[in-house]
Steps between C-alpha positions, in 0.01 A plus 500: 500500500640814395494817723475852380813658598497887499707645240811660613489857407812707473561849382770643290808486702377199700318700769168392646219755461371666819152406608247783489276486811177690502425547863142611438422174358715281710306338795792561723526864411129554548522355845782738603311798364189415709716470807657838438165665430352343819790617706467853363127499573567370847738778559262756382222349712733503804586859436140593464409311820788674687386827359137424587591395851717810537230719365250339724729539794565864415132563451423334840772705665389821321136474618607389848706820519193726434354656806142418601239740370235393739333736757570830319294780649577865472373553860808311618744729325734710710320837540465834684383550854263800480442702812216754539365720776196400703266633246667322215513815291856608564783274369778494762741264319526256221774271621674292228803271492812715471311793356328287229112476504226258405140476588332196333145546380245263351445520119136642563671789674700601193335713231431302189669754285825411674469137434406575123799737459731235652383228264505716187865614551648183662314200355200545284449128468497459877152366534553226226849391513633202712744722703735565202483630136649244266547746204660754726741230625598410151565861416702538820704185410572627153618837653723324748662277240545803267683699769663207689355595834163548662343825391130431498295368794157433341362483839129481557340633823499140636871459421576834671312383807695168505831699467399743773372246746741204451804581298803728479529761228795316339499522118569122442328237284469274806301768690287576201415134458398487870292820448311335209431189703380687803287735282324202348453342838359817641257533214377144563463559876363851536227689324592799280352739755717346782804531285419864423449577869828340592689681222352849581587457873844361428647736231734776578387845379798709617498764777544226768152365398424131454152425388241722326350629832826628640581656153155676484546633861861613422471659158148640522392487870200288400399137507517245221114494490487872420764522223377670185613416141780743492645386830456136418681534173799655682517211752436217251816609312732496799571136573731448200721798596388651821792740533530602137131583484459625859276808463650673795860460376445506130158662412567535123592133462209407722258701253651306207431173677150603587428571135629156406254335746205715390574427133512127575161524676349684205643248245346217702164675496490545882472883491399746231730746325319787680564330836867455410538863400324616823730291718808627318407864564398444862730682734634266769667580830759256614630464853836384631500210760447603856677316777439746791259425779258710693543462878827309443565420858143354538555305177814344643312419814224334307737290299662376822161407640428309179815302520429408858164364373679283235449717193764618259440861410651583160496142386137407582212672346294656781253792529515632854276769634673636807367699796673827412280810457683696217352839594625466859826356377565809281423723803733298718789514262456880480506528884814285529686707241390830668609367829845426375527834330405677821775320691783492252689755712535220755629245249834353561637369174168385347423276798178668601181344366123477534236228460134431557247222531133543532260212583137457526455443878195281441659264265875550512504571118801697400371811332833698472849385506789739423843348576713809437458843338656369169526139409759578215722716709838384637447705820233550766392135496461439128380143429507406873153478634535673833134422569568123517868450556576381840686768690499692818171674552660812601262783574210306369513324849414820684118491443487155657731605785291809586177310453607225742602769756164680478307174492673401823392831643854598588475825305282710279571703193539804735747332747825690506816303418860605513689471177841434647771435581658473151626242447285280705703204607332152543686205638378126498670172535627504145607850421486875562297698250506891455173661375509830317229720352539542114631850546729394782341749745293488813173701504425522871160426648201480267152323485496145374306588198764754394780244553301259275427754229872585482604145510745550782692185566611562859132562611378177320765296667406636846127432430576140402718439800219636738278195433772251372563350161276193558203731571553679169527173305189361670315806385625465149381133498152618607505709183574186291878551456756216530846627601814332380770538758865556411763366740809699575698296245253600224307177477131540454310270736119529540513266804752698688409666841405858427607652825873445465576731204403835629300778341466541117 
C-alpha cells in the first residue's frame, strides 16, 4: 500500500519558505485575543467599580458633612433687647451684639411691597424654582471657565439663605456645591413663605443692621410693616453690596441701585411705570445708626437684672417695658446736673459727683435713676452708677441718724447741739478716728435742724453716739433697710455685730 508522502518543497537557494500565520483565523490566536479583551474589560470594570465606590463614598461623606437644616425659625435668631419706659412710648435702648442690631419679625409684619421688591431684584423665579436656577448656574460655570476663577455666583434667595445660615463666604467650588445641596434641601423642607421670612430676617443691610426690621428702624425710623415703595426699593437693593449702596454713606450710588430695583419691579409687572416714577422722585430722609441710650445708668442696671434672671441682653431678642417714668427721669437728670454745677467750686479734681433714685413708695418701682451727672464724662462719676454702687453712705446716713434720735425722744429739731471740737476724736477697740466738717471748721452751738440742713459731720456723729450705733441700725431696719457691715479690715460681712465698728 502506498502512502502519500508530502512533496518536499524548496525554494531557490534551498531555503524553506516561512509559514504565514493569520492569527485572526487561527483558533489559538482567537483564544488569546478573547483573553486579552476580557482582561481589558475586567480592568475597566474594576476601575469603574473603584470609581463608583469612591464616588459613593465621597457623596456619602459630602452629605454627611452638611449641617442639619431642621428647626429653623427666625424667632430663634440672635436679636436686640429693646427697653422702653413704663408707658412703652419712649425707647430707652436697643441693645445689640457689639453694636449690631437685629429684630426678627414674622412675614405678615413685613409690607408686601418689600417682599415683592426683594424677589424682583434678587430671584424672580423664587416661587417656582427648586432652590436654584439651572440656567443661571450654567451661565456662571461658563463665566468661571472663561476667566479661570469664580466670578459669578448665580445665587437664588434660597442659596443666599443657605450660605448666610450655614456656610462661610469662601469663593470655592466645594462651598458652592454645598450651597446648592442645602438650597435644594431647604426648598424641599420649608415653604416659600418660611424661606422668605428667614432670608429677610437674616440678611445684612449695612449700618449695623441685620434683618429688614432693624434696617427699616435704622435707615428710616419706621417698621418693616410701614415701608413705602421708595423705601422698600432702597432696602431691597442693599444685601448684595450693603456698604457700596448704603444710602447714608453713598446716597448717589443708593439712588442708582433704587432705580435698578424699581425698573425690575416694573419689568415684571409688579408696579406701574407711574408708580416707579413717583417712587424715584420721592424725597427720602436717611438716618445714621444710633447706639446711645436714654437713662444709660438705668439701662445698665436693667441689663444686670436681666442677666441675673438668666437672660442674655444683646444676644436674646427681648422687649422689656421698664418701670422708669421718662418725664420724671428727664427732670431728675436736670436736677443732678444743676446740683453739680452749683457745687463745682468745691470740686477736688473731678471727684465731686451727684446721683438720684426715686421710687414709688407703694410698689418699690424705680421711677428715676441718675447714676452721675454725665454718663460719658471721665470725671464726676461718669459711667459709675453712684446710685447703686456699694460705697460709704456718707451724708446720706444723716437723715436716718437724726430720725432715730428724734424717734427715741432724745432730741427734737430745735434741741441745741455743739458743733465741736474740731476734729472730733473717736476711739474704739480697733482704731482712732478723727471727724471733720467739710469746711474743716467748728460752727459753735446751733439747733439740730440747722446742723442737719448744713450737713455738719461733727454734730451728726454726736447725735449718733447719743443713742448708740445699734439703735440707729434698728431704726433703719424698721424702715426696711438691710445694712451691710464692713469690718476694720475692709471685709463686708452682713452677719457681723453692728456695735463694734463705731459711728458711720
